Backbone as XML, in Angstrom:
<?xml version="1.0"?>
<chain id="A" units="angstrom">
  <residue number="1" name="MET">
    <atom name="N" x="74.909" y="116.480" z="113.886"/>
    <atom name="CA" x="76.025" y="116.802" z="113.102"/>
    <atom name="C" x="75.548" y="116.841" z="110.991"/>
  </residue>
  <residue number="2" name="GLU">
    <atom name="N" x="73.885" y="116.160" z="111.175"/>
    <atom name="CA" x="73.649" y="115.598" z="109.896"/>
    <atom name="C" x="73.373" y="117.096" z="109.292"/>
  </residue>
  <residue number="3" name="PRO">
    <atom name="N" x="73.139" y="117.401" z="107.968"/>
    <atom name="CA" x="73.464" y="116.625" z="106.949"/>
    <atom name="C" x="75.067" y="116.934" z="106.804"/>
  </residue>
  <residue number="4" name="GLY">
    <atom name="N" x="75.647" y="116.051" z="106.728"/>
    <atom name="CA" x="77.025" y="115.966" z="106.159"/>
    <atom name="C" x="77.760" y="116.488" z="104.241"/>
  </residue>
  <residue number="5" name="GLN">
    <atom name="N" x="78.993" y="116.274" z="104.466"/>
    <atom name="CA" x="79.211" y="116.175" z="103.316"/>
    <atom name="C" x="80.873" y="116.287" z="102.848"/>
  </residue>
  <residue number="6" name="TYR">
    <atom name="N" x="80.761" y="115.012" z="102.094"/>
    <atom name="CA" x="82.539" y="114.848" z="102.051"/>
    <atom name="C" x="82.733" y="116.121" z="100.820"/>
  </residue>
  <residue number="7" name="HIS">
    <atom name="N" x="84.031" y="116.400" z="101.244"/>
    <atom name="CA" x="84.337" y="117.383" z="100.632"/>
    <atom name="C" x="85.512" y="117.574" z="99.822"/>
  </residue>
  <residue number="8" name="GLY">
    <atom name="N" x="85.912" y="117.433" z="98.758"/>
    <atom name="CA" x="87.267" y="116.648" z="98.236"/>
    <atom name="C" x="88.127" y="118.227" z="98.310"/>
  </residue>
  <residue number="9" name="CYS">
    <atom name="N" x="88.546" y="118.638" z="99.398"/>
    <atom name="CA" x="89.450" y="120.107" z="99.463"/>
    <atom name="C" x="90.326" y="119.954" z="98.384"/>
  </residue>
  <residue number="10" name="GLN">
    <atom name="N" x="90.777" y="121.017" z="97.657"/>
    <atom name="CA" x="91.967" y="120.885" z="97.000"/>
    <atom name="C" x="92.894" y="121.781" z="97.693"/>
  </residue>
  <residue number="11" name="HIS">
    <atom name="N" x="93.674" y="121.829" z="98.648"/>
    <atom name="CA" x="94.668" y="122.687" z="99.564"/>
    <atom name="C" x="95.753" y="122.864" z="98.537"/>
  </residue>
  <residue number="12" name="GLY">
    <atom name="N" x="95.635" y="122.512" z="97.230"/>
    <atom name="CA" x="96.490" y="123.113" z="96.419"/>
    <atom name="C" x="95.837" y="122.677" z="94.704"/>
  </residue>
  <residue number="13" name="ASN">
    <atom name="N" x="96.429" y="122.860" z="93.738"/>
    <atom name="CA" x="95.636" y="122.528" z="92.569"/>
    <atom name="C" x="96.222" y="121.352" z="91.728"/>
  </residue>
  <residue number="14" name="ARG">
    <atom name="N" x="96.439" y="120.296" z="92.425"/>
    <atom name="CA" x="97.312" y="119.382" z="91.871"/>
    <atom name="C" x="96.289" y="118.899" z="90.340"/>
  </residue>
  <residue number="15" name="LEU">
    <atom name="N" x="95.017" y="118.461" z="90.953"/>
    <atom name="CA" x="94.471" y="117.431" z="90.372"/>
    <atom name="C" x="93.737" y="118.359" z="89.292"/>
  </residue>
  <residue number="16" name="GLY">
    <atom name="N" x="94.094" y="119.463" z="88.413"/>
    <atom name="CA" x="93.331" y="120.389" z="87.923"/>
    <atom name="C" x="92.038" y="120.913" z="88.618"/>
  </residue>
  <residue number="17" name="GLN">
    <atom name="N" x="91.458" y="120.340" z="89.511"/>
    <atom name="CA" x="89.944" y="120.900" z="90.520"/>
    <atom name="C" x="90.269" y="122.430" z="90.717"/>
  </residue>
  <residue number="18" name="PRO">
    <atom name="N" x="89.320" y="123.231" z="91.139"/>
    <atom name="CA" x="89.481" y="124.554" z="91.485"/>
    <atom name="C" x="90.043" y="124.413" z="92.938"/>
  </residue>
  <residue number="19" name="VAL">
    <atom name="N" x="90.744" y="125.564" z="93.344"/>
    <atom name="CA" x="90.969" y="125.221" z="94.956"/>
    <atom name="C" x="90.001" y="126.032" z="95.962"/>
  </residue>
  <residue number="20" name="THR">
    <atom name="N" x="89.670" y="125.272" z="96.842"/>
    <atom name="CA" x="88.485" y="125.594" z="97.772"/>
    <atom name="C" x="88.427" y="126.716" z="98.253"/>
  </residue>
  <residue number="21" name="THR">
    <atom name="N" x="87.382" y="127.534" z="98.515"/>
    <atom name="CA" x="87.867" y="128.912" z="98.361"/>
    <atom name="C" x="86.311" y="129.082" z="99.681"/>
  </residue>
  <residue number="22" name="GLN">
    <atom name="N" x="86.170" y="130.175" z="100.471"/>
    <atom name="CA" x="85.257" y="130.412" z="101.388"/>
    <atom name="C" x="84.093" y="130.099" z="100.586"/>
  </residue>
  <residue number="23" name="ALA">
    <atom name="N" x="84.074" y="131.142" z="99.337"/>
    <atom name="CA" x="82.664" y="130.762" z="98.333"/>
    <atom name="C" x="81.939" y="129.575" z="98.260"/>
  </residue>
  <residue number="24" name="MET">
    <atom name="N" x="82.917" y="128.872" z="98.242"/>
    <atom name="CA" x="82.203" y="127.193" z="98.141"/>
    <atom name="C" x="81.707" y="126.653" z="99.450"/>
  </residue>
  <residue number="25" name="ILE">
    <atom name="N" x="82.094" y="126.981" z="99.922"/>
    <atom name="CA" x="81.883" y="126.433" z="101.503"/>
    <atom name="C" x="80.907" y="127.082" z="102.105"/>
  </residue>
  <residue number="26" name="ASP">
    <atom name="N" x="80.648" y="128.451" z="101.897"/>
    <atom name="CA" x="79.194" y="129.187" z="101.931"/>
    <atom name="C" x="78.115" y="127.687" z="101.147"/>
  </residue>
  <residue number="27" name="ALA">
    <atom name="N" x="78.518" y="128.106" z="99.642"/>
    <atom name="CA" x="77.393" y="127.538" z="99.175"/>
    <atom name="C" x="76.900" y="125.906" z="99.382"/>
  </residue>
  <residue number="28" name="VAL">
    <atom name="N" x="78.123" y="125.488" z="99.738"/>
    <atom name="CA" x="77.559" y="124.115" z="100.820"/>
    <atom name="C" x="76.797" y="124.399" z="101.998"/>
  </residue>
  <residue number="29" name="HIS">
    <atom name="N" x="76.792" y="124.921" z="102.558"/>
    <atom name="CA" x="76.331" y="125.351" z="103.743"/>
    <atom name="C" x="74.772" y="125.758" z="103.878"/>
  </residue>
  <residue number="30" name="LYS">
    <atom name="N" x="74.926" y="126.751" z="102.650"/>
    <atom name="CA" x="73.597" y="127.529" z="102.087"/>
    <atom name="C" x="72.425" y="126.389" z="101.977"/>
  </residue>
  <residue number="31" name="GLN">
    <atom name="N" x="73.191" y="125.077" z="101.278"/>
    <atom name="CA" x="72.465" y="123.973" z="101.074"/>
    <atom name="C" x="71.809" y="123.029" z="102.008"/>
  </residue>
  <residue number="32" name="GLY">
    <atom name="N" x="72.268" y="123.378" z="102.886"/>
    <atom name="CA" x="71.678" y="122.962" z="104.347"/>
    <atom name="C" x="72.980" y="121.855" z="104.769"/>
  </residue>
  <residue number="33" name="PHE">
    <atom name="N" x="73.690" y="121.919" z="104.680"/>
    <atom name="CA" x="75.142" y="121.039" z="105.267"/>
    <atom name="C" x="75.544" y="121.600" z="106.395"/>
  </residue>
  <residue number="34" name="LYS">
    <atom name="N" x="75.728" y="120.672" z="107.391"/>
    <atom name="CA" x="75.777" y="121.506" z="108.894"/>
    <atom name="C" x="77.408" y="120.518" z="108.950"/>
  </residue>
  <residue number="35" name="THR">
    <atom name="N" x="78.395" y="119.797" z="108.219"/>
    <atom name="CA" x="79.530" y="119.001" z="108.330"/>
    <atom name="C" x="80.000" y="118.817" z="107.561"/>
  </residue>
  <residue number="36" name="MET">
    <atom name="N" x="81.186" y="119.157" z="107.332"/>
    <atom name="CA" x="82.212" y="118.910" z="106.464"/>
    <atom name="C" x="83.502" y="117.881" z="106.791"/>
  </residue>
  <residue number="37" name="ARG">
    <atom name="N" x="83.684" y="116.923" z="105.778"/>
    <atom name="CA" x="85.037" y="115.613" z="106.414"/>
    <atom name="C" x="86.231" y="116.563" z="105.000"/>
  </residue>
  <residue number="38" name="GLU">
    <atom name="N" x="87.511" y="117.016" z="105.661"/>
    <atom name="CA" x="88.429" y="117.617" z="104.985"/>
    <atom name="C" x="89.393" y="116.086" z="105.092"/>
  </residue>
  <residue number="39" name="PRO">
    <atom name="N" x="89.718" y="115.500" z="104.057"/>
    <atom name="CA" x="90.499" y="114.573" z="103.731"/>
    <atom name="C" x="91.731" y="115.281" z="103.505"/>
  </residue>
  <residue number="40" name="VAL">
    <atom name="N" x="93.081" y="114.747" z="104.043"/>
    <atom name="CA" x="94.280" y="115.697" z="103.929"/>
    <atom name="C" x="95.259" y="114.416" z="103.843"/>
  </residue>
  <residue number="41" name="THR">
    <atom name="N" x="95.968" y="114.533" z="102.424"/>
    <atom name="CA" x="97.110" y="113.691" z="102.552"/>
    <atom name="C" x="98.035" y="114.752" z="103.706"/>
  </residue>
  <residue number="42" name="TRP">
    <atom name="N" x="98.833" y="113.687" z="104.224"/>
    <atom name="CA" x="100.036" y="114.390" z="105.177"/>
    <atom name="C" x="101.053" y="113.873" z="104.894"/>
  </residue>
  <residue number="43" name="ASN">
    <atom name="N" x="101.307" y="112.624" z="103.966"/>
    <atom name="CA" x="102.623" y="112.534" z="103.398"/>
    <atom name="C" x="103.066" y="113.478" z="102.088"/>
  </residue>
  <residue number="44" name="GLY">
    <atom name="N" x="104.416" y="113.558" z="102.845"/>
    <atom name="CA" x="105.076" y="114.378" z="102.007"/>
    <atom name="C" x="104.874" y="115.804" z="102.277"/>
  </residue>
  <residue number="45" name="HIS">
    <atom name="N" x="104.367" y="115.891" z="103.704"/>
    <atom name="CA" x="104.120" y="117.350" z="104.251"/>
    <atom name="C" x="105.029" y="117.373" z="105.448"/>
  </residue>
  <residue number="46" name="PHE">
    <atom name="N" x="105.394" y="116.296" z="105.820"/>
    <atom name="CA" x="106.233" y="116.264" z="107.304"/>
    <atom name="C" x="107.843" y="115.785" z="107.203"/>
  </residue>
  <residue number="47" name="GLY">
    <atom name="N" x="108.518" y="116.354" z="108.092"/>
    <atom name="CA" x="110.033" y="116.262" z="107.678"/>
    <atom name="C" x="110.207" y="114.825" z="109.038"/>
  </residue>
  <residue number="48" name="GLY">
    <atom name="N" x="111.438" y="114.603" z="108.958"/>
    <atom name="CA" x="112.092" y="113.473" z="109.855"/>
    <atom name="C" x="112.348" y="113.573" z="110.997"/>
  </residue>
  <residue number="49" name="SER">
    <atom name="N" x="112.440" y="112.222" z="111.656"/>
    <atom name="CA" x="112.577" y="112.034" z="113.052"/>
    <atom name="C" x="113.412" y="113.262" z="113.731"/>
  </residue>
  <residue number="50" name="PRO">
    <atom name="N" x="113.317" y="113.311" z="114.863"/>
    <atom name="CA" x="112.157" y="112.541" z="115.939"/>
    <atom name="C" x="111.028" y="113.717" z="116.329"/>
  </residue>
  <residue number="51" name="THR">
    <atom name="N" x="110.990" y="114.298" z="115.671"/>
    <atom name="CA" x="109.799" y="115.693" z="115.269"/>
    <atom name="C" x="108.964" y="115.270" z="114.501"/>
  </residue>
  <residue number="52" name="TYR">
    <atom name="N" x="109.094" y="115.049" z="113.227"/>
    <atom name="CA" x="108.227" y="114.794" z="112.064"/>
    <atom name="C" x="107.221" y="116.022" z="112.011"/>
  </residue>
  <residue number="53" name="THR">
    <atom name="N" x="108.141" y="117.344" z="111.833"/>
    <atom name="CA" x="107.466" y="118.583" z="111.551"/>
    <atom name="C" x="106.616" y="118.688" z="110.449"/>
  </residue>
  <residue number="54" name="ILE">
    <atom name="N" x="105.128" y="119.449" z="110.579"/>
    <atom name="CA" x="104.339" y="118.796" z="109.388"/>
    <atom name="C" x="104.690" y="120.786" z="108.982"/>
  </residue>
  <residue number="55" name="ASP">
    <atom name="N" x="104.389" y="120.349" z="107.557"/>
    <atom name="CA" x="105.139" y="121.784" z="107.056"/>
    <atom name="C" x="104.320" y="122.684" z="107.187"/>
  </residue>
  <residue number="56" name="ALA">
    <atom name="N" x="104.607" y="123.975" z="107.887"/>
    <atom name="CA" x="103.639" y="125.410" z="108.088"/>
    <atom name="C" x="102.850" y="125.650" z="107.387"/>
  </residue>
  <residue number="57" name="THR">
    <atom name="N" x="103.446" y="125.926" z="105.681"/>
    <atom name="CA" x="102.658" y="126.280" z="104.534"/>
    <atom name="C" x="101.247" y="125.363" z="104.296"/>
  </residue>
  <residue number="58" name="TRP">
    <atom name="N" x="101.437" y="124.012" z="104.129"/>
    <atom name="CA" x="100.601" y="122.841" z="104.450"/>
    <atom name="C" x="99.516" y="123.102" z="105.451"/>
  </residue>
  <residue number="59" name="MET">
    <atom name="N" x="100.142" y="122.778" z="106.824"/>
    <atom name="CA" x="99.492" y="123.173" z="108.181"/>
    <atom name="C" x="98.304" y="124.381" z="107.653"/>
  </residue>
  <residue number="60" name="ALA">
    <atom name="N" x="99.219" y="125.128" z="107.297"/>
    <atom name="CA" x="98.122" y="126.523" z="107.449"/>
    <atom name="C" x="96.792" y="126.523" z="106.330"/>
  </residue>
  <residue number="61" name="ARG">
    <atom name="N" x="97.078" y="125.694" z="104.945"/>
    <atom name="CA" x="95.978" y="125.462" z="104.107"/>
    <atom name="C" x="95.145" y="124.922" z="104.514"/>
  </residue>
  <residue number="62" name="VAL">
    <atom name="N" x="95.440" y="123.690" z="105.434"/>
    <atom name="CA" x="94.516" y="122.817" z="106.252"/>
    <atom name="C" x="93.620" y="123.607" z="107.392"/>
  </residue>
  <residue number="63" name="ALA">
    <atom name="N" x="94.203" y="124.380" z="107.538"/>
    <atom name="CA" x="93.562" y="125.069" z="108.563"/>
    <atom name="C" x="92.536" y="126.324" z="108.451"/>
  </residue>
  <residue number="64" name="ALA">
    <atom name="N" x="92.938" y="126.810" z="106.806"/>
    <atom name="CA" x="92.588" y="127.507" z="106.310"/>
    <atom name="C" x="91.196" y="126.979" z="105.529"/>
  </residue>
  <residue number="65" name="ILE">
    <atom name="N" x="91.235" y="125.829" z="105.055"/>
    <atom name="CA" x="89.817" y="125.222" z="104.610"/>
    <atom name="C" x="88.992" y="124.973" z="106.108"/>
  </residue>
  <residue number="66" name="ALA">
    <atom name="N" x="89.713" y="124.374" z="106.846"/>
    <atom name="CA" x="88.641" y="124.017" z="108.279"/>
    <atom name="C" x="87.720" y="125.232" z="108.582"/>
  </residue>
  <residue number="67" name="ASN">
    <atom name="N" x="88.560" y="126.463" z="108.573"/>
    <atom name="CA" x="88.348" y="127.816" z="108.938"/>
    <atom name="C" x="86.806" y="127.968" z="108.185"/>
  </residue>
  <residue number="68" name="TYR">
    <atom name="N" x="86.831" y="127.646" z="106.909"/>
    <atom name="CA" x="85.852" y="128.295" z="105.882"/>
    <atom name="C" x="84.973" y="127.540" z="106.299"/>
  </residue>
  <residue number="69" name="ALA">
    <atom name="N" x="84.858" y="126.069" z="106.752"/>
    <atom name="CA" x="83.576" y="125.563" z="107.648"/>
    <atom name="C" x="83.163" y="126.359" z="108.890"/>
  </residue>
  <residue number="70" name="LEU">
    <atom name="N" x="83.974" y="126.525" z="109.504"/>
    <atom name="CA" x="83.833" y="127.115" z="110.808"/>
    <atom name="C" x="83.351" y="128.513" z="111.166"/>
  </residue>
  <residue number="71" name="ASN">
    <atom name="N" x="83.807" y="129.241" z="110.247"/>
    <atom name="CA" x="82.904" y="130.327" z="109.439"/>
    <atom name="C" x="81.550" y="130.444" z="109.349"/>
  </residue>
  <residue number="72" name="ASP">
    <atom name="N" x="81.235" y="128.976" z="108.612"/>
    <atom name="CA" x="79.839" y="129.057" z="108.618"/>
    <atom name="C" x="78.850" y="128.426" z="109.754"/>
  </residue>
  <residue number="73" name="SER">
    <atom name="N" x="79.475" y="128.216" z="110.903"/>
    <atom name="CA" x="78.895" y="127.118" z="112.140"/>
    <atom name="C" x="78.957" y="125.704" z="111.609"/>
  </residue>
  <residue number="74" name="MET">
    <atom name="N" x="80.127" y="125.309" z="110.685"/>
    <atom name="CA" x="79.653" y="123.839" z="110.831"/>
    <atom name="C" x="80.408" y="123.091" z="111.347"/>
  </residue>
  <residue number="75" name="TYR">
    <atom name="N" x="80.227" y="121.638" z="111.476"/>
    <atom name="CA" x="81.372" y="120.653" z="112.340"/>
    <atom name="C" x="82.295" y="120.614" z="110.865"/>
  </residue>
  <residue number="76" name="VAL">
    <atom name="N" x="83.793" y="120.081" z="111.323"/>
    <atom name="CA" x="84.771" y="119.492" z="110.583"/>
    <atom name="C" x="85.168" y="118.338" z="110.831"/>
  </residue>
  <residue number="77" name="MET">
    <atom name="N" x="85.547" y="117.844" z="110.141"/>
    <atom name="CA" x="86.273" y="116.288" z="110.590"/>
    <atom name="C" x="87.835" y="116.376" z="109.790"/>
  </residue>
  <residue number="78" name="ILE">
    <atom name="N" x="88.821" y="116.476" z="109.948"/>
    <atom name="CA" x="89.811" y="116.306" z="109.228"/>
    <atom name="C" x="90.520" y="115.119" z="109.209"/>
  </residue>
  <residue number="79" name="ASN">
    <atom name="N" x="90.875" y="114.436" z="108.505"/>
    <atom name="CA" x="90.928" y="112.860" z="108.501"/>
    <atom name="C" x="92.529" y="112.784" z="107.965"/>
  </residue>
  <residue number="80" name="THR">
    <atom name="N" x="93.002" y="111.272" z="107.431"/>
    <atom name="CA" x="94.355" y="111.171" z="106.960"/>
    <atom name="C" x="93.671" y="110.376" z="105.125"/>
  </residue>
  <residue number="81" name="HIS">
    <atom name="N" x="94.069" y="110.760" z="104.391"/>
    <atom name="CA" x="93.279" y="110.141" z="102.576"/>
    <atom name="C" x="94.402" y="110.212" z="102.197"/>
  </residue>
  <residue number="82" name="HIS">
    <atom name="N" x="94.716" y="109.043" z="101.540"/>
    <atom name="CA" x="95.669" y="108.484" z="100.631"/>
    <atom name="C" x="97.509" y="108.247" z="101.649"/>
  </residue>
  <residue number="83" name="ASP">
    <atom name="N" x="97.283" y="107.959" z="102.439"/>
    <atom name="CA" x="98.044" y="108.021" z="103.488"/>
    <atom name="C" x="99.125" y="106.627" z="103.994"/>
  </residue>
  <residue number="84" name="GLY">
    <atom name="N" x="99.136" y="105.765" z="102.778"/>
    <atom name="CA" x="99.771" y="104.488" z="102.696"/>
    <atom name="C" x="101.009" y="104.507" z="103.835"/>
  </residue>
  <residue number="85" name="TRP">
    <atom name="N" x="101.600" y="105.579" z="104.164"/>
    <atom name="CA" x="102.757" y="105.095" z="104.693"/>
    <atom name="C" x="102.424" y="104.598" z="106.357"/>
  </residue>
  <residue number="86" name="TYR">
    <atom name="N" x="101.758" y="104.345" z="106.705"/>
    <atom name="CA" x="101.475" y="104.083" z="108.023"/>
    <atom name="C" x="100.322" y="102.994" z="108.186"/>
  </residue>
  <residue number="87" name="ASN">
    <atom name="N" x="100.322" y="102.248" z="109.368"/>
    <atom name="CA" x="99.577" y="100.980" z="109.372"/>
    <atom name="C" x="99.320" y="101.264" z="110.919"/>
  </residue>
  <residue number="88" name="LEU">
    <atom name="N" x="97.787" y="101.980" z="111.544"/>
    <atom name="CA" x="97.837" y="101.932" z="112.901"/>
    <atom name="C" x="97.651" y="100.716" z="113.511"/>
  </residue>
  <residue number="89" name="SER">
    <atom name="N" x="97.558" y="99.693" z="113.261"/>
    <atom name="CA" x="97.613" y="98.427" z="113.809"/>
    <atom name="C" x="99.366" y="98.019" z="114.513"/>
  </residue>
  <residue number="90" name="SER">
    <atom name="N" x="100.539" y="98.531" z="113.145"/>
    <atom name="CA" x="101.906" y="98.321" z="113.541"/>
    <atom name="C" x="102.303" y="98.494" z="114.741"/>
  </residue>
  <residue number="91" name="THR">
    <atom name="N" x="102.813" y="97.630" z="115.012"/>
    <atom name="CA" x="103.985" y="97.667" z="116.324"/>
    <atom name="C" x="105.320" y="97.928" z="116.064"/>
  </residue>
  <residue number="92" name="SER">
    <atom name="N" x="105.481" y="98.823" z="114.687"/>
    <atom name="CA" x="106.870" y="99.272" z="114.487"/>
    <atom name="C" x="107.046" y="100.545" z="115.450"/>
  </residue>
  <residue number="93" name="PRO">
    <atom name="N" x="108.435" y="100.944" z="116.215"/>
    <atom name="CA" x="108.295" y="101.556" z="116.738"/>
    <atom name="C" x="108.459" y="103.213" z="115.943"/>
  </residue>
  <residue number="94" name="THR">
    <atom name="N" x="109.278" y="103.312" z="115.221"/>
    <atom name="CA" x="108.711" y="104.020" z="113.904"/>
    <atom name="C" x="107.870" y="104.572" z="113.639"/>
  </residue>
  <residue number="95" name="VAL">
    <atom name="N" x="106.678" y="104.072" z="113.013"/>
    <atom name="CA" x="105.538" y="104.260" z="112.730"/>
    <atom name="C" x="104.530" y="104.668" z="114.031"/>
  </residue>
  <residue number="96" name="GLN">
    <atom name="N" x="104.764" y="104.189" z="114.830"/>
    <atom name="CA" x="104.183" y="104.611" z="115.919"/>
    <atom name="C" x="104.787" y="106.389" z="116.440"/>
  </residue>
  <residue number="97" name="ALA">
    <atom name="N" x="105.944" y="106.121" z="116.441"/>
    <atom name="CA" x="106.368" y="107.671" z="116.811"/>
    <atom name="C" x="105.976" y="108.681" z="115.493"/>
  </residue>
  <residue number="98" name="GLU">
    <atom name="N" x="106.095" y="108.092" z="114.331"/>
    <atom name="CA" x="105.382" y="109.178" z="112.569"/>
    <atom name="C" x="104.055" y="109.810" z="113.483"/>
  </residue>
  <residue number="99" name="VAL">
    <atom name="N" x="102.937" y="108.357" z="113.708"/>
    <atom name="CA" x="101.647" y="108.581" z="113.960"/>
    <atom name="C" x="101.252" y="109.803" z="115.313"/>
  </residue>
  <residue number="100" name="VAL">
    <atom name="N" x="102.047" y="109.447" z="116.094"/>
    <atom name="CA" x="102.069" y="110.017" z="117.342"/>
    <atom name="C" x="101.987" y="111.613" z="117.328"/>
  </residue>
  <residue number="101" name="ALA">
    <atom name="N" x="103.431" y="111.665" z="116.851"/>
    <atom name="CA" x="104.136" y="113.126" z="116.633"/>
    <atom name="C" x="103.238" y="113.373" z="115.832"/>
  </residue>
  <residue number="102" name="ILE">
    <atom name="N" x="102.534" y="113.759" z="114.307"/>
    <atom name="CA" x="101.930" y="114.195" z="113.434"/>
    <atom name="C" x="100.215" y="114.335" z="114.050"/>
  </residue>
  <residue number="103" name="TRP">
    <atom name="N" x="99.583" y="113.361" z="114.624"/>
    <atom name="CA" x="98.059" y="114.145" z="115.224"/>
    <atom name="C" x="98.789" y="114.767" z="116.341"/>
  </residue>
  <residue number="104" name="THR">
    <atom name="N" x="99.297" y="114.672" z="117.002"/>
    <atom name="CA" x="99.578" y="115.755" z="118.206"/>
    <atom name="C" x="99.756" y="116.871" z="117.478"/>
  </residue>
  <residue number="105" name="GLN">
    <atom name="N" x="100.662" y="116.948" z="116.614"/>
    <atom name="CA" x="100.418" y="118.459" z="115.657"/>
    <atom name="C" x="98.789" y="118.728" z="115.379"/>
  </residue>
  <residue number="106" name="ILE">
    <atom name="N" x="98.344" y="117.770" z="114.421"/>
    <atom name="CA" x="97.420" y="118.171" z="114.420"/>
    <atom name="C" x="96.359" y="118.869" z="115.114"/>
  </residue>
  <residue number="107" name="ALA">
    <atom name="N" x="96.306" y="117.842" z="116.260"/>
    <atom name="CA" x="95.453" y="117.981" z="117.469"/>
    <atom name="C" x="95.410" y="119.302" z="118.097"/>
  </residue>
  <residue number="108" name="ASN">
    <atom name="N" x="96.737" y="119.819" z="118.106"/>
    <atom name="CA" x="97.384" y="120.697" z="118.584"/>
    <atom name="C" x="96.848" y="122.273" z="118.457"/>
  </residue>
  <residue number="109" name="ALA">
    <atom name="N" x="96.835" y="121.840" z="116.249"/>
    <atom name="CA" x="96.412" y="123.075" z="115.511"/>
    <atom name="C" x="94.603" y="123.366" z="115.951"/>
  </residue>
  <residue number="110" name="PHE">
    <atom name="N" x="94.194" y="122.476" z="116.027"/>
    <atom name="CA" x="92.926" y="122.478" z="115.890"/>
    <atom name="C" x="92.108" y="122.259" z="117.607"/>
  </residue>
</chain>
């Protein structure tokens, strides 16, 4: 999967950086990169229990950015970024339910 690139994908324009486009990913791919890490902040983009449904617009944007890399035959790793709302070692049933529900939706989407 090497070489790889951490791409600070902009799912919106919160930080004043340009929004990620297919052309941007094409340029990265042309430099020889074959892998892209897409860090995603899920916090604030899902509903309450028991389903913790991820906002469809947010998921569509995450998928669009992943597809930019997939269109270039790149590998894509989607992960959580700045999501301090959970602790994977937590024994809290609520935290466990949130993590399972959210990652099940992510896995089903990809």
